[in-house]
C-alpha positions in Angstrom: 17.6 6.5 13.8 15.8 9.9 13.7 13.5 8.6 10.9 12.5 5.6 13.1 11.9 7.8 16.1 9.6 10.1 14.0 7.7 7.2 12.4 7.3 5.6 15.8 5.9 8.8 17.3 3.5 9.2 14.4 2.2 5.6 14.9 1.8 6.2 18.6 -0.1 9.5 18.0 -2.4 7.8 15.5 -3.5 5.4 18.2 -3.7 7.9 21.1 -7.4 8.7 20.4 -8.6 5.4 21.7 -5.7 3.8 23.5 -6.8 5.3 26.8 -10.2 3.6 26.4 -8.7 0.2 25.6 -7.9 -0.8 29.2 -7.2 -4.4 28.5 -7.3 -7.1 31.1 -5.7 -10.5 30.4 -8.9 -11.6 28.8 -9.2 -8.6 26.6 -11.9 -6.7 28.4 -12.2 -3.0 27.8 -13.9 0.1 29.2 -15.7 0.9 25.9 -19.3 0.7 26.9 -21.4 2.6 24.4 -21.8 2.5 20.6 -20.2 5.9 20.4 -17.2 4.6 22.4 -16.9 1.7 20.0 -17.1 3.9 16.9 -14.0 5.7 18.2 -12.1 2.6 17.2 -12.9 3.4 13.6 -11.9 7.1 13.9 -8.2 6.5 13.4 -5.4 8.4 11.7 -4.5 5.1 10.0 -0.8 4.9 9.6 1.8 2.2 9.1 5.6 2.5 8.4 6.3 4.2 5.2 6.6 1.8 2.3 9.3 3.9 0.8 11.9 2.3 3.1 10.8 -1.3 2.5 8.4 -2.3 -0.2 9.5 0.3 -2.6 13.1 -0.7 -2.2 12.6 -4.4 -2.9 10.7 -3.8 -6.1 13.2 -1.2 -7.3 10.9 1.7 -7.3 13.3 3.5 -5.0 16.5 3.3 -3.1 14.8 4.3 0.1 13.7 7.2 2.3 16.5 9.7 2.3 18.9 6.7 2.0 22.5 7.1 0.8 23.3 4.2 -1.4 27.0 4.3 -0.7 26.5 4.3 3.1 24.1 1.4 2.8 26.6 -0.6 0.7 29.3 -0.2 3.4 27.0 -1.6 6.1 26.5 -5.1 4.7 25.0 -6.9 7.7 21.7 -4.9 7.7 18.3 -5.5 6.3 18.6 -2.3 4.4 21.6 -3.7 2.6 19.9 -7.0 1.8 16.9 -5.1 0.3 18.9 -2.6 -1.7 21.6 -4.9 -3.1 19.4 -8.0 -3.3 21.6 -10.1 -1.0 19.7 -13.2 0.0 22.6 -14.3 2.3 21.9 -11.6 4.9 20.1 -13.1 7.9 17.1 -10.9 7.8 15.4 -13.0 10.5 18.1 -12.4 13.0 18.2 -8.7 12.2 14.4 -8.0 12.4 13.7 -7.6 16.1 10.6 -5.4 15.6 8.5 -4.3 12.7 6.2 -1.3 12.7 4.0 -2.6 9.9 3.4 -5.9 11.6 2.7 -4.3 15.0 0.6 -1.5 13.6 -1.6 -3.7 11.4 -2.3 -6.1 14.2 -3.0 -3.2 16.6 -5.7 -2.0 14.2 -7.0 -5.6 13.8 -7.3 -5.8 17.6 -9.4 -2.6 17.6 -11.7 -4.1 15.1 -12.0 -7.3 17.1 -12.8 -5.4 20.3 -15.5 -3.5 18.4 -17.1 -6.6 17.0 -16.9 -8.4 20.3 -18.6 -5.6 22.2 -21.2 -4.3 19.7 -24.0 -6.7 20.6 -23.7 -5.7 24.3 -24.2 -1.9 23.9 -27.4 0.0 23.3 -28.4 1.0 19.8 -30.6 -0.1 16.9 -29.6 -2.6 14.2 -29.7 0.3 11.7 -27.1 2.1 13.8 -24.9 -0.9 14.5 -24.9 -2.6 11.1 -22.7 -0.1 9.2 -20.3 0.2 12.1 -19.9 -3.6 12.4 -19.6 -3.9 8.6 -16.8 -1.3 8.5 -14.9 -3.2 11.2 -15.2 -6.5 9.3 -13.9 -5.0 6.1 -11.1 -3.1 7.9 -10.1 -6.4 9.5 -10.0 -8.0 6.1 -8.0 -5.2 4.6 -5.3 -5.2 7.3 -4.9 -8.9 7.1 -4.7 -8.6 3.3 -1.9 -6.1 3.6 -0.1 -8.3 6.1 -0.3 -11.6 4.1 1.1 -9.9 1.0 4.1 -8.6 2.9 4.9 -11.6 5.1 3.9 -14.6 3.0 4.1 -15.9 -0.6 1.9 -14.4 -3.3 -1.4 -16.1 -3.5 -1.3 -18.9 -6.1 -4.2 -21.3 -6.4 -1.9 -24.2 -7.1 0.1 -23.8 -3.9 -2.0 -21.6 -1.5 -3.3 -24.5 0.5 0.3 -25.5 1.5 2.0 -22.1 1.6 2.5 -20.6 5.1 0.5 -17.5 5.7 -0.2 -15.3 8.8 -2.4 -15.6 11.8 -5.9 -14.4 11.1 -7.0 -12.9 14.4 -10.6 -12.6 15.3 -10.6 -12.8 19.1 -9.7 -10.2 21.7 -7.6 -12.4 24.0 -4.3 -10.6 23.6 -2.4 -13.1 25.7 -3.3 -16.2 23.6 -1.1 -17.5 20.9 -2.4 -16.9 17.4 -1.9 -19.8 15.0 -0.4 -19.2 11.6 -2.8 -20.3 8.8 -2.1 -21.2 5.2 -2.3 -18.5 2.5 -5.5 -20.1 1.3 -7.1 -20.1 4.8 -6.1 -16.4 5.2 -7.7 -15.4 1.9 -10.8 -17.5 2.8 -11.2 -15.4 6.0 -10.5 -12.2 4.1 -13.2 -12.8 1.6 -15.6 -13.7 4.4 -14.9 -10.4 6.1 -15.4 -8.3 3.0 -18.5 -10.2 1.8 -21.3 -8.4 0.0 -23.5 -8.3 3.1 -20.9 -6.1 4.8 -20.2 -4.0 1.7 -23.9 -3.3 1.2 -24.3 -2.3 4.9 -21.8 0.6 4.5 -23.1 4.1 3.9 -23.2 5.3 0.2 -20.7 8.0 1.1 -18.7 9.1 4.1 -17.6 12.7 4.6 -14.5 11.5 6.6 -11.6 10.1 4.5 -10.5 7.9 7.3 -13.9 6.1 7.4 -15.2 3.5 5.0 -18.1 3.7 2.6 -19.4 1.7 -0.4 -16.6 2.9 -2.7 -14.0 1.7 -0.2 -15.8 -1.6 0.6 -16.1 -2.5 -3.1 -12.6 -1.4 -3.7 -11.2 -3.7 -1.0 -13.0 -6.7 -2.4 -11.8 -5.8 -5.9 -8.2 -5.5 -4.7 -8.4 -8.9 -2.9 -9.8 -10.7 -5.9 -7.3 -9.2 -8.3 -4.4 -10.2 -6.0 -5.9 -13.7 -6.2 -5.7 -13.3 -10.1 -9.5 -13.7 -10.3 -9.7 -10.8 -12.7 -13.3 -11.5 -14.0 -14.6 -11.5 -10.4 -12.7 -8.4 -9.4 -13.9 -6.2 -12.3 -17.5 -5.6 -11.2 -16.4 -4.6 -7.7 -13.8 -2.2 -9.1 -16.4 -0.7 -11.5 -18.9 -0.3 -8.6 -16.3 1.4 -6.5 -15.7 3.9 -9.3 -19.4 4.4 -9.7 -19.6 5.6 -6.1 -16.4 7.7 -6.2 -14.9 8.8 -9.6 -13.1 11.9 -8.2 -9.8 11.7 -10.1 -7.0 14.0 -8.8 -6.5 16.8 -11.3 -2.9 18.0 -11.6 -3.4 20.2 -14.6 -2.9 23.4 -12.5 0.7 22.5 -11.7 2.2 24.3 -14.8 0.6 27.6 -13.5 1.0 27.1 -9.7 4.4 25.2 -9.9 3.2 23.1 -6.8 1.7 19.7 -6.4 -0.7 20.3 -3.5 -2.2 17.0 -2.5 -4.3 17.2 0.6 -5.1 14.2 2.9 -8.7 15.1 2.5 -8.6 15.0 -1.3 -11.8 13.8 -2.7 -10.0 11.1 -4.7 -9.2 9.2 -1.5 -11.6 6.3 -0.7 -9.9 5.9 2.7 -6.7 7.7 3.7 -3.9 5.7 5.3 -0.8 7.8 5.3 1.6 9.3 7.7 4.1 12.1 7.1 4.2 14.0 3.8 4.9 11.6 0.9 6.8 11.0 -1.4 8.9 13.6 0.4 12.5 12.2 0.7 11.8 9.2 -1.6 14.9 8.6 -3.8 13.7 7.0 -7.0 15.9 4.5 -8.7 17.4 5.3 -12.1 15.1 2.7 -13.6 12.0 4.3 -12.1 13.1 7.8 -13.1 13.2 6.6 -16.7 9.5 5.6 -16.5 8.1 9.2 -16.4 6.3 10.2 -19.5 7.4 13.5 -21.2 5.2 16.3 -20.0 4.4 14.6 -16.6 2.9 17.5 -14.6 4.7 16.7 -11.4 8.1 15.6 -12.9 8.4 18.5 -15.4 6.4 21.4 -13.7 6.4 21.0 -9.9 9.0 22.9 -7.8 9.9 23.3 -4.2 9.3 27.0 -4.4 6.5 29.0 -5.9 8.6 29.9 -8.9 10.3 27.7 -11.5 13.9 28.2 -10.4 16.6 25.9 -11.7 17.7 23.5 -9.1 14.5 23.7 -7.1 12.6 21.0 -9.0 10.4 18.9 -6.8 11.7 15.7 -8.3 15.3 16.8 -7.9 18.3 15.2 -9.6 20.8 17.3 -7.5 19.3 15.9 -4.2 19.2 12.5 -5.8 22.9 12.6 -6.3 23.9 14.4 -3.1 21.5 12.6 -0.7 21.2 9.3 -2.5 24.7 9.1 -3.9 23.5 8.1 -7.3 23.8 10.2 -10.5 20.5 10.0 -12.3 18.4 9.2 -9.3 15.6 11.7 -8.3 14.7 12.7 -4.8 11.3 14.3 -4.0 11.8 17.4 -1.9 8.5 19.1 -1.2 6.1 18.5 1.6 2.9 19.7 0.0 1.9 16.2 -1.3 0.3 13.6 0.9 0.2 10.3 -1.1 -2.2 7.7 0.2 0.5 5.2 1.1 -1.6 2.2 2.3 -5.1 3.4 1.4 -7.1 3.3 -1.8 -7.8 6.1 -4.3 -10.2 6.6 -7.2 -7.1 7.1 -9.5 -5.6 3.7 -8.5 -8.9 2.0 -8.7 -9.1 3.0 -12.3 -5.9 1.1 -12.8 -7.3 -1.9 -10.9 -10.4 -2.0 -13.2 -8.3 -1.3 -16.2 -6.1 -4.3 -15.7 -9.1 -6.5 -15.0 -10.6 -5.3 -18.3 -7.4 -6.0 -20.2 -7.0 -9.5 -18.6 -10.5 -10.4 -19.6 -10.1 -9.4 -23.2 -11.6 -5.9 -23.1 -8.5 -4.0 -24.1 -10.2 -0.7 -25.3 -12.2 -0.4 -22.1 -9.2 -1.0 -20.0 -7.0 1.6 -21.7 -9.8 4.1 -21.7 -9.7 4.0 -17.9 -5.9 4.4 -17.9 -6.2 7.3 -20.3 -8.8 9.1 -18.1 -6.1 9.3 -15.4 -3.2 10.1 -17.8 -5.1 13.1 -19.2 -4.8 14.6 -15.7 -1.1 13.7 -15.4 0.4 14.6 -18.8 0.6 18.1 -20.4 -1.6 18.4 -23.5 1.4 19.2 -25.6 2.7 15.7 -24.8 -0.3 13.6 -24.2 -1.2 10.8 -26.6 -3.9 8.2 -25.7 -2.7 4.7 -25.2 -4.0 2.2 -27.8 -3.2 -1.5 -28.3 -4.5 -4.5 -30.1 -3.1 -7.3 -27.8 -3.1 -7.9 -24.1 0.7 -7.8 -24.0 0.8 -4.4 -25.6 -1.9 -3.0 -23.4 -0.3 -4.4 -20.2 3.1 -3.0 -21.1 1.5 0.5 -21.4 -0.5 0.1 -18.2 2.5 -1.2 -16.2 4.7 1.7 -17.0 2.0 4.3 -16.3 0.8 2.7 -13.2 4.4 2.5 -11.8 4.6 6.2 -11.7 1.0 6.7 -10.5 1.6 4.4 -7.5 4.9 5.9 -6.3 5.3 5.8 -2.5 2.5 3.2 -2.0 2.3 -0.5 -1.5 0.9 -1.0 -5.0 4.1 -1.5 -7.1 5.4 -4.2 -4.7 2.1 -6.0 -4.6 1.8 -5.9 -8.4 5.3 -7.3 -8.9 4.6 -10.2 -6.5 1.4 -11.0 -8.3 2.9 -10.8 -11.8 5.8 -12.9 -10.7 3.5 -15.9 -10.5 2.3 -15.5 -14.0 4.4 -16.8 -16.9 3.6 -14.0 -19.2 4.6 -11.2 -16.8 7.2 -12.6 -14.4 10.5 -10.8 -14.7 13.9 -10.6 -13.0 14.5 -7.1 -11.7 17.8 -5.5 -12.7 19.1 -2.6 -10.6 22.2 -0.8 -11.9 24.1 1.5 -9.6 27.0 3.4 -11.1 30.4 2.4 -9.7 28.8 -0.4 -7.6 27.5 -2.7 -10.2 24.3 -4.5 -11.4 22.1 -6.4 -8.9 19.3 -8.7 -9.8 16.2 -10.0 -8.0 14.6 -13.2 -9.2 10.8 -13.6 -9.3 11.0 -16.3 -6.7 13.5 -14.7 -4.4 12.9 -14.9 -0.6 13.4 -11.2 -0.5 9.8 -10.8 -1.7 8.7 -12.1 1.7 9.4 -10.0 4.8 10.4 -11.8 8.0 8.2 -12.0 11.0 9.8 -9.9 13.7 11.5 -11.6 16.6 9.3 -10.0 19.3 6.3 -11.7 17.6 8.0 -15.0 17.0 9.2 -15.1 20.6 5.6 -15.4 21.8 4.1 -17.5 19.0 5.7 -20.8 18.2 3.6 -21.2 15.0 5.3 -18.2 13.4 7.9 -20.0 11.4 9.3 -17.8 8.6 7.6 -18.2 5.2 10.8 -18.1 3.1 
């Protein structure tokens, strides 16, 4: 309960900067009357509910946010139990009354729609307005992209025209019902909102990590196209994003400082969308803990204190056992890291470009990008560059390294959903919890799709569940 209160407060605070200016009437009118007023809608501390307690649980990255597995096991009629123990019989629809991700993303979409609706009516030159409008279009695309990958089936060209998607909201009438579109229609709208004309209108660089520039714009389109499995089309956008921002986060000082200090304003962030310190209080599954490479700077050298005292490791097995209830689990217990939960970073864009390279037959180029990141993650005494001769070998190496790179973000969940629609990479997840048993999640399980919350369904008859 306390976690939900804190997260709710953070979400409310992130919106406070402009909520007092969004004085909606039933037709969506506002008191934002200047270009500077409208630009405030882009100056957000973007924040959604932590993926640690939902997305990361489903894909078996983690057991949750400070979640005790035994306690969850004993409360079987909960969404948390359904996700953790892969129980498809739990009525998640009945149990999901509200959803912070759903409400938060559509709140931001509404801000973008207000900006786009009003921008032609305020004073300002086209040169001043174009980058602001472009940023709003691409942010609207990005928020819808996050939503469709949480609340609908993974995009598959063979079924997308029939699969139920989400509403794609482009108007400001907050009282009108929004019609759920197909997955194909949603992606068509997303691609239109992150088209080249908008990407090219963004500034080359922005000095505010909560604002979009060309690195971010190109990265958004790359992520969208890759999720559609259009790897050849995604690659040039990913490479262009990297050309604008190639600031990889360097962790090589951790063996001397014993701390992983990751600032929200780190230069590796294309756009920062986080909340509280993260991965603080994430309890990694036994299977995820086994994915760390020997010599990982954070796993093997980071501590809660400024000295390497036994028992104060940042990725802490004692806390994993005591708090999580699972021997072999690891809990992160330090607040100096701010992982970019729902945003995009240069490090993760390297992995996006790398997979697109590998999937288009350019294995060496792909692994070179992975190795560029790994050199800043693994101690020289342990580091060995990845090499491979086949796509399968290269993908196996990329998948394991990326899993650790993307801890506490949406990425591992999104990747698993995408790979689950590809014959070569689909897999059944197996989660083994000592004394409780082994639990499995099939590639086509309904648990990969989150339910629409009841408070949204109540006012929108088109929101039938997508599973």
